[in-house]
C-alpha positions in Angstrom: 9.6 39.4 -47.3 9.3 36.5 -44.8 7.2 36.9 -41.7 8.9 36.4 -38.4 6.9 34.5 -35.9 7.0 35.5 -32.3 6.1 33.6 -29.1 2.7 35.2 -29.1 2.0 33.8 -32.6 2.6 30.3 -31.4 0.2 30.9 -28.5 -2.6 31.9 -30.9 -2.0 28.9 -33.1 -5.0 26.6 -32.5 -3.3 23.2 -33.5 -0.5 24.1 -31.1 -2.9 24.9 -28.3 -4.7 21.6 -28.9 -1.5 19.6 -28.7 -0.4 21.5 -25.6 -3.8 20.9 -23.9 -3.6 17.2 -24.7 -0.1 16.8 -23.2 -1.2 18.8 -20.2 -4.2 16.5 -19.6 -2.0 13.4 -20.1 0.4 14.8 -17.5 -2.3 15.5 -15.0 -3.8 12.0 -15.4 -0.3 10.4 -15.0 0.4 12.4 -11.8 -3.0 11.5 -10.4 -2.4 7.8 -11.1 1.0 8.1 -9.4 -0.5 9.7 -6.3 -3.2 7.0 -6.2 -0.6 4.2 -6.5 1.4 5.7 -3.7 -1.7 6.1 -1.5 -2.6 2.4 -2.1 0.8 1.3 -1.1 2.6 0.6 -4.3 5.8 2.3 -3.0 5.8 1.1 0.7 3.0 1.3 3.3 -0.6 0.7 2.3 -3.1 -2.0 1.4 -1.3 -3.1 -1.8 2.0 -3.3 0.1 1.1 -6.3 2.3 0.5 -9.8 1.1 -0.6 -13.1 2.6 0.0 -16.7 1.6 -2.6 -18.8 3.3 -2.4 -22.6 3.2 -4.0 -25.2 5.3 -0.9 -25.8 7.3 0.5 -22.3 7.6 -0.1 -18.5 7.0 2.7 -16.4 5.7 2.5 -12.6 6.0 5.0 -10.4 4.1 5.6 -7.1 2.5 5.1 -7.2 -1.3 7.0 -3.9 -1.8 10.1 -3.0 0.2 12.9 -0.5 0.0 16.6 -1.3 -0.3 18.2 -0.9 3.1 15.0 -1.0 5.1 14.2 -3.9 7.4 11.3 -6.1 6.4 9.5 -8.7 8.4 8.2 -12.0 7.2 5.8 -13.6 9.7 4.9 -17.3 9.6 2.0 -18.7 11.6 1.6 -22.4 12.0 -1.8 -23.4 13.5 -1.8 -24.9 17.0 -0.8 -28.5 17.4 -3.4 -30.7 19.0 -0.9 -33.4 19.8 2.2 -33.5 21.8 4.7 -30.6 21.7 7.0 -31.1 18.8 9.1 -29.4 16.1 8.2 -27.0 13.3 10.6 -27.3 10.3 10.7 -24.2 8.1 12.9 -24.0 4.9 13.4 -21.0 2.6 15.1 -21.3 -0.7 18.7 -20.1 -0.7 18.2 -18.3 -4.0 15.8 -16.0 -2.0 17.8 -15.8 1.2 21.0 -14.8 -0.5 19.3 -11.5 -1.4 18.9 -10.6 2.3 20.8 -10.1 5.5 18.9 -11.8 8.3 18.8 -9.4 11.2 16.8 -11.3 13.7 14.7 -14.5 14.0 12.0 -14.7 16.7 12.0 -17.2 18.4 15.5 -18.3 17.9 15.6 -21.6 15.9 16.9 -24.7 17.8 19.1 -25.5 14.8 19.6 -24.9 11.1 21.0 -26.7 8.1 22.0 -25.5 4.7 21.6 -27.1 1.3 19.4 -26.1 -1.6 17.3 -24.5 1.1 18.1 -23.2 4.5 16.2 -25.2 7.0 15.3 -23.9 10.5 13.9 -26.1 13.3 11.7 -24.5 16.0 10.6 -26.3 19.2 6.9 -25.9 19.9 5.0 -26.1 23.1 1.5 -27.3 23.7 -0.3 -24.0 24.5 -3.2 -24.2 22.2 -1.9 -21.1 20.4 -0.5 -21.0 16.8 3.3 -20.9 16.5 4.4 -17.5 15.3 7.9 -17.1 13.7 9.2 -13.7 12.5 12.2 -13.1 10.3 13.5 -9.5 10.2 15.6 -9.1 7.1 17.3 -6.3 5.2 17.3 -6.6 1.3 20.7 -6.5 -0.3 19.5 -6.6 -3.9 17.1 -4.4 -5.9 14.4 -5.8 -8.2 11.9 -8.6 -8.2 12.6 -11.5 -5.8 11.0 -14.9 -5.8 10.9 -16.8 -2.5 9.9 -20.4 -1.8 8.9 -21.6 1.6 8.5 -25.2 2.8 6.8 -25.9 6.2 7.1 -29.3 7.9 8.4 -31.1 4.7 5.4 -30.2 2.5 5.8 -29.0 -1.1 7.1 -25.5 -1.6 4.9 -22.5 -1.9 6.1 -19.5 -4.0 5.8 -15.8 -3.1 7.1 -12.6 -4.7 8.5 -9.4 -3.5 9.8 -6.2 -5.2 12.7 -4.2 -3.7 12.8 -0.5 -4.7 16.2 1.3 -4.8 
């Protein structure tokens, strides 16, 4: 005659309880890491979410992690010019810009041109203050994006963003 096991027999099975306890601890650690990542900004706002690209000729501030459909701001600061007022030329790679809808650029560029990059020209004034340019954009693609920025004809500098669905 075979023995029929009930639910209570499984609960009193030590190997089963050991496996169940292990899976439970793994689950708690995973949930804790997920909460920690969210608190640090992996999914939006927080210290991991913002990034800076600092070069001698400019500083670029951008969101490393953004959500599809949300507006994101890229801010470029070019140090104050010590000479005469002039023009700041900023180019972004088209492979990057084609993933966004540009909502607003502050200040408005004087002109723009398109090629392998989209080039914007901004007139500067001699105020002793850095020139600050903001691009408000909405992502139109999900995934990892690579941008390349050129300021005043210098070599390009690469930055990365990730767009969540």
